[in-house]
C-alpha positions, -999 to +999 in steps of 0.1 A: -374+239-906-404+251-927-424+219-917-417+226-881-429+261-884-461+251-902-472+233-873-477+267-855-491+285-884-531+284-887-528+300-924-504+294-953-481+324-957-480+334-922-452+356-915-421+339-899-419+367-872-455+359-862-450+322-861-418+327-839-438+350-814-465+322-812-437+299-803-426+322-776-461+325-764-464+288-762-432+282-745-442+307-718-474+287-715-454+255-712-432+270-683-463+286-665-480+252-663-456+242-635-468+268-612-505+256-607-491+222-601-468+233-576-492+253-558-516+225-554-487+201-543-485+225-512-517+210-501-501+176-499-471+192-481-493+205-454-511+173-450-477+155-447-467+179-420-499+179-400-504+215-409-538+204-428-552+186-397-545+214-376-561+238-400-592+217-402-595+216-363-608+252-369-641+263-385-622+260-419-637+232-442-617+209-466-635+225-494-622+260-484-586+247-477-584+232-512-601+260-529-580+287-516-549+269-531-566+267-562-576+301-566-541+312-557-528+287-584-550+302-610-544+339-601-506+333-601-507+316-634-524+344-650-500+371-635-469+349-645-483+347-680-493+385-681-457+394-670-440+374-696-464+384-725-460+421-716-422+417-714-423+399-748-445+425-762-423+454-750-391+437-765-408+431-799-423+465-800-389+481-792-378+470-825-404+486-846-428+514-842-454+494-862-458+468-835-474+472-801-470+449-771-507+440-772-508+410-797-480+393-776-496+399-745-530+386-757-513+355-771-496+347-738-525+353-717-544+331-739-522+301-728-537+303-692-566+280-698-542+253-711-517+260-684-543+253-656-553+220-669-524+204-650-533+221-620-569+207-622-552+171-626-530+178-596-559+186-574-577+155-587-547+135-578-545+150-543-581+139-537-577+105-550-540+094-547-525+119-522-491+100-519-486+102-556-496+139-559-462+154-566-452+124-590-483+128-611-477+169-612-441+161-624-449+135-649-477+157-663-453+186-666-424+169-683-450+151-706-462+186-718-424+197-722-412+165-741-442+148-758-443+173-784-407+169-793-401+132-786-436+120-797-431+124-835-395+111-833-405+080-818-433+076-843-464+090-826-484+111-851-484+147-845-520+150-847-525+127-817-500+149-799-521+179-808-551+162-792-532+153-760-513+187-754-541+213-743-521+243-758-529+229-794-565+233-789-562+272-787-566+293-816-534+305-832-545+343-831-510+354-841-505+331-872-537+335-891-561+319-867-594+336-856-603+337-819-630+315-808-642+311-774-652+274-776-617+257-769-611+283-741-645+275-725-639+236-727-605+238-714-619+260-684-646+235-679-623+206-679-601+221-653-631+230-631-641+192-635-610+176-625-604+202-597-640+199-582-637+159-584-604+162-565-621+183-538-651+160-537-626+132-532-607+150-505-638+156-485-646+118-484-611+105-476-590+104-444-559+127-441-527+107-445-497+126-429-463+111-431-458+085-404 
């Protein structure tokens, strides 16, 4: 158990309560990553039903169509994490007057850049492989949920798991880590690059409604 908890502590001697709170923030981040993926898959659903073609018959462009869904996905993810972090913080603060909801809220909101990476990947899939969009989104989500637990069990080095799962690049601000903007900026840039590539691919391909 100590070895398990040490994965989430950035400093020796981190309090068990702080480690547990960081794990809760990570869990909320893991769960929230499904929202941007599902929000982007709605683009494919609209394309399948012919709604996309109908929308694009108006002055609306493909870029605006895809970008509107991406913005909703990003805003919704932040709202979900904010609500979860605030609720967690209030629950923790209710147990002792020495703690405020702010640390839990900050730690949970910090998960947003990692949670949005799957949304960017899903948008790239929609642009390049529209019929596989939902499958890629779900595979990505399940991989994030299971790889951390299953990977070490089947012999995959945990350090490799840390590189693959975007959440482990975030500073562990509750367990001794110092906040640095670099990993946040990199994750945002990665999501933006994936999404922009997906929009560019969408502009160049034909729509593929269900036959």
